[in-house]
Backbone as CSV, one residue per row, in Angstrom:
resi,resn,N_x,N_y,N_z,CA_x,CA_y,CA_z,C_x,C_y,C_z
1,MET,-46.362,5.867,6.299,-46.563,4.576,6.914,-45.289,3.747,6.719
2,SER,-44.951,2.987,7.748,-43.725,2.212,7.685,-43.916,0.944,6.850
3,PRO,-42.858,0.532,6.148,-42.945,-0.722,5.375,-42.872,-1.910,6.326
4,PRO,-43.314,-3.080,5.912,-43.176,-4.262,6.779,-41.715,-4.688,6.878
5,CYS,-41.399,-5.349,7.974,-40.036,-5.848,8.182,-39.714,-6.876,7.096
6,MET,-38.478,-6.831,6.598,-38.066,-7.754,5.553,-37.825,-9.167,6.093
7,ARG,-37.625,-9.287,7.398,-37.324,-10.589,7.982,-38.566,-11.268,8.557
8,CYS,-39.345,-10.531,9.406,-40.485,-11.168,10.084,-41.839,-10.619,9.629
9,HIS,-41.859,-9.663,8.724,-43.061,-9.053,8.157,-43.926,-8.331,9.192
10,SER,-43.327,-7.921,10.308,-44.037,-7.165,11.344,-44.199,-5.714,10.898
11,ARG,-45.244,-5.062,11.375,-45.464,-3.641,11.086,-45.012,-2.754,12.247
12,HIS,-44.433,-3.336,13.300,-43.989,-2.572,14.469,-42.548,-2.129,14.250
13,LEU,-42.405,-0.980,13.571,-41.095,-0.450,13.220,-40.931,0.953,13.787
14,ILE,-39.684,1.348,13.976,-39.376,2.713,14.404,-38.371,3.287,13.406
15,ASN,-38.600,4.530,13.034,-37.701,5.230,12.125,-36.427,5.584,12.897
16,LEU,-35.281,5.100,12.449,-34.035,5.330,13.177,-33.541,6.765,13.077
17,GLU,-33.970,7.518,12.079,-33.596,8.938,12.035,-34.263,9.676,13.187
18,SER,-35.522,9.366,13.454,-36.225,9.980,14.581,-35.626,9.518,15.906
19,ALA,-35.297,8.232,16.003,-34.685,7.704,17.224,-33.319,8.344,17.469
20,HIS,-32.595,8.620,16.387,-31.284,9.264,16.497,-31.430,10.669,17.090
21,LYS,-32.374,11.435,16.573,-32.611,12.791,17.092,-33.080,12.743,18.539
22,LEU,-33.951,11.804,18.862,-34.448,11.666,20.230,-33.324,11.254,21.176
23,GLY,-32.435,10.376,20.729,-31.307,9.959,21.554,-30.366,11.107,21.862
24,ILE,-30.131,11.955,20.897,-29.264,13.115,21.120,-29.915,14.078,22.112
25,ALA,-31.207,14.350,21.930,-31.903,15.278,22.829,-31.991,14.723,24.246
26,ALA,-32.308,13.446,24.388,-32.420,12.841,25.714,-31.061,12.786,26.403
27,GLY,-30.011,12.473,25.651,-28.673,12.452,26.225,-28.225,13.829,26.688
28,ALA,-28.546,14.846,25.905,-28.182,16.214,26.286,-28.928,16.638,27.545
29,LEU,-30.210,16.320,27.622,-30.998,16.677,28.804,-30.488,15.954,30.039
30,ALA,-30.247,14.658,29.926,-29.767,13.885,31.073,-28.385,14.369,31.522
31,GLY,-27.500,14.633,30.573,-26.170,15.128,30.919,-26.200,16.487,31.573
32,SER,-27.082,17.367,31.089,-27.203,18.698,31.682,-27.714,18.624,33.109
33,LEU,-28.767,17.839,33.307,-29.346,17.720,34.650,-28.372,17.092,35.633
34,LYS,-27.673,16.052,35.208,-26.723,15.376,36.093,-25.584,16.304,36.482
35,SER,-25.043,17.024,35.517,-23.914,17.913,35.803,-24.322,19.106,36.657
36,ALA,-25.478,19.687,36.351,-25.927,20.835,37.145,-26.254,20.411,38.569
37,TYR,-26.896,19.262,38.733,-27.218,18.763,40.073,-25.948,18.488,40.861
38,GLY,-24.983,17.838,40.217,-23.724,17.550,40.889,-22.958,18.801,41.260
39,SER,-23.118,19.854,40.489,-22.433,21.107,40.789,-23.096,21.858,41.941
40,LEU,-24.426,21.769,42.037,-25.147,22.524,43.068,-25.215,21.821,44.410
41,TYR,-25.287,20.510,44.412,-25.530,19.778,45.637,-24.323,18.955,46.044
42,ASP,-24.192,18.788,47.369,-23.162,17.934,47.915,-23.671,16.504,47.817
43,VAL,-22.989,15.671,47.076,-23.473,14.324,46.786,-23.520,13.464,48.054
44,ARG,-22.639,13.694,48.999,-22.594,12.852,50.199,-23.796,13.062,51.095
45,THR,-24.294,14.284,51.210,-25.396,14.535,52.138,-26.694,14.911,51.438
46,LEU,-26.660,15.079,50.096,-27.828,15.479,49.297,-28.451,16.789,49.779
47,THR,-27.621,17.694,50.247,-28.085,19.017,50.634,-27.347,20.044,49.801
48,VAL,-27.843,21.278,49.848,-27.150,22.348,49.141,-25.774,22.502,49.752
49,ALA,-24.745,22.562,48.912,-23.364,22.531,49.366,-23.014,23.725,50.252
50,SER,-23.687,24.824,50.138,-23.384,25.972,50.980,-24.519,26.152,51.976
51,SER,-24.668,27.339,52.486,-25.719,27.620,53.456,-27.078,27.646,52.764
52,THR,-28.099,28.120,53.459,-29.437,28.148,52.882,-29.545,29.152,51.744
53,HIS,-28.657,30.122,51.689,-28.648,31.083,50.586,-27.672,30.587,49.529
54,LEU,-28.150,30.444,48.351,-27.330,29.932,47.263,-26.577,31.092,46.609
55,PRO,-25.267,31.128,46.697,-24.518,32.223,46.075,-24.595,32.145,44.549
56,LEU,-24.531,33.310,43.936,-24.627,33.370,42.483,-23.468,32.673,41.790
57,SER,-22.327,32.592,42.424,-21.193,31.902,41.799,-21.497,30.416,41.621
58,ARG,-22.266,29.843,42.525,-22.626,28.423,42.389,-23.604,28.234,41.234
59,VAL,-24.479,29.219,41.011,-25.418,29.127,39.896,-24.652,29.202,38.573
60,ALA,-23.669,30.109,38.513,-22.871,30.220,37.289,-22.108,28.930,37.012
61,SER,-21.548,28.334,38.058,-20.821,27.078,37.841,-21.785,25.954,37.457
62,ALA,-23.023,25.993,37.970,-24.012,24.975,37.591,-24.411,25.119,36.132
63,VAL,-24.503,26.357,35.645,-24.847,26.589,34.239,-23.724,26.068,33.334
64,ILE,-22.497,26.350,33.687,-21.368,25.877,32.893,-21.275,24.349,32.948
65,ALA,-21.454,23.784,34.133,-21.420,22.322,34.260,-22.561,21.690,33.475
66,GLY,-23.732,22.312,33.510,-24.864,21.790,32.749,-24.626,21.832,31.260
67,ALA,-24.009,22.901,30.791,-23.718,23.010,29.348,-22.703,21.965,28.920
68,SER,-21.639,21.807,29.683,-20.628,20.808,29.303,-21.171,19.399,29.454
69,GLY,-21.988,19.162,30.470,-22.613,17.843,30.613,-23.591,17.563,29.502
70,GLY,-24.276,18.599,29.032,-25.199,18.432,27.923,-24.493,18.059,26.636
71,ILE,-23.328,18.643,26.407,-22.543,18.300,25.222,-22.078,16.849,25.298
72,ALA,-21.602,16.446,26.472,-21.150,15.058,26.634,-22.324,14.086,26.512
73,GLY,-23.471,14.453,27.067,-24.644,13.594,26.970,-25.152,13.471,25.545
74,ALA,-25.107,14.560,24.805,-25.525,14.509,23.402,-24.594,13.612,22.589
75,ALA,-23.307,13.681,22.870,-22.358,12.805,22.170,-22.626,11.338,22.501
76,ALA,-22.950,11.058,23.776,-23.258,9.681,24.167,-24.544,9.207,23.496
77,GLY,-25.566,10.061,23.463,-26.812,9.696,22.790,-26.616,9.467,21.305
78,ASN,-25.749,10.240,20.700,-25.438,10.069,19.280,-24.778,8.709,19.036
79,GLN,-23.821,8.344,19.874,-23.114,7.086,19.697,-24.006,5.878,19.965
80,MET,-24.963,6.016,20.898,-25.839,4.893,21.225,-26.714,4.496,20.038
81,VAL,-27.156,5.463,19.247,-28.048,5.160,18.142,-27.290,4.965,16.837
82,ARG,-26.153,5.627,16.684,-25.429,5.584,15.419,-25.005,4.166,15.034
83,HIS,-24.667,3.334,16.003,-24.220,1.978,15.658,-25.367,1.115,15.128
84,LEU,-26.612,1.538,15.320,-27.756,0.792,14.803,-28.032,1.076,13.328
85,LEU,-27.533,2.203,12.821,-27.856,2.602,11.452,-27.249,1.640,10.435
86,PRO,-28.074,1.044,9.582,-27.545,0.151,8.557,-26.882,0.944,7.428
87,PRO,-25.936,0.346,6.721,-25.288,1.057,5.612,-26.230,1.186,4.426
88,GLY,-25.954,2.150,3.595,-26.738,2.322,2.381,-27.525,3.608,2.372
89,GLU,-28.435,3.720,1.411,-29.255,4.915,1.249,-30.702,4.575,1.516
90,GLY,-31.483,5.585,1.825,-32.898,5.401,2.120,-33.181,5.647,3.589
91,THR,-34.423,5.459,3.970,-34.847,5.685,5.345,-34.500,4.464,6.199
92,PRO,-33.756,4.661,7.320,-33.411,3.517,8.157,-34.565,3.140,9.091
93,TRP,-34.826,1.838,9.216,-35.901,1.328,10.069,-35.344,0.269,11.005
94,LEU,-35.942,0.176,12.206,-35.617,-0.863,13.177,-36.900,-1.606,13.511
95,CYS,-36.909,-2.918,13.318,-38.072,-3.739,13.646,-38.068,-3.992,15.151
96,LEU,-39.163,-3.653,15.820,-39.261,-3.875,17.256,-39.598,-5.325,17.576
97,GLY,-39.986,-6.101,16.577,-40.310,-7.505,16.802,-39.085,-8.399,16.798
98,CYS,-38.212,-8.234,15.803,-37.053,-9.131,15.688,-35.708,-8.415,15.803
99,GLY,-35.686,-7.072,15.806,-34.440,-6.321,15.942,-33.678,-6.116,14.648
100,HIS,-34.279,-6.459,13.534,-33.633,-6.312,12.228,-33.624,-4.844,11.820
101,THR,-32.486,-4.369,11.318,-32.392,-3.006,10.794,-32.224,-3.082,9.277
102,PHE,-32.913,-2.183,8.594,-32.825,-2.146,7.141,-33.159,-0.753,6.667
103,ARG,-32.870,-0.487,5.420,-33.202,0.800,4.800,-34.232,0.574,3.723
104,SER,-35.163,1.525,3.646,-36.222,1.444,2.640,-36.203,2.733,1.835
105,THR,-36.241,2.605,0.521,-36.271,3.782,-0.345,-37.687,4.233,-0.632
106,THR,-38.686,3.420,-0.303,-40.091,3.773,-0.535,-40.812,3.840,0.796
107,ALA,-40.754,5.023,1.459,-41.453,5.150,2.736,-42.073,6.498,2.879
């Protein structure tokens, strides 16, 4: 159970370690999908860039683009949450009521 916020005493808190992992996973997924889609489809017309038959070389390039986009997305997700982490030891918490971040050693 989460401790109450030290500033507003609210119980609506989120564990920032979990949010950090979720941010990395969501960033990787979004980056992979965006890169693979951009590799497979022509952005100007939103159709498959080649004929109705998709050549295997385009699938291979989509896999590589998806992997590199996933790495970039994971790095972006990591940076988005990392700046929220307060200094010190213990479990990091973010209050959803007032936005205060703190660490608790008893959680």
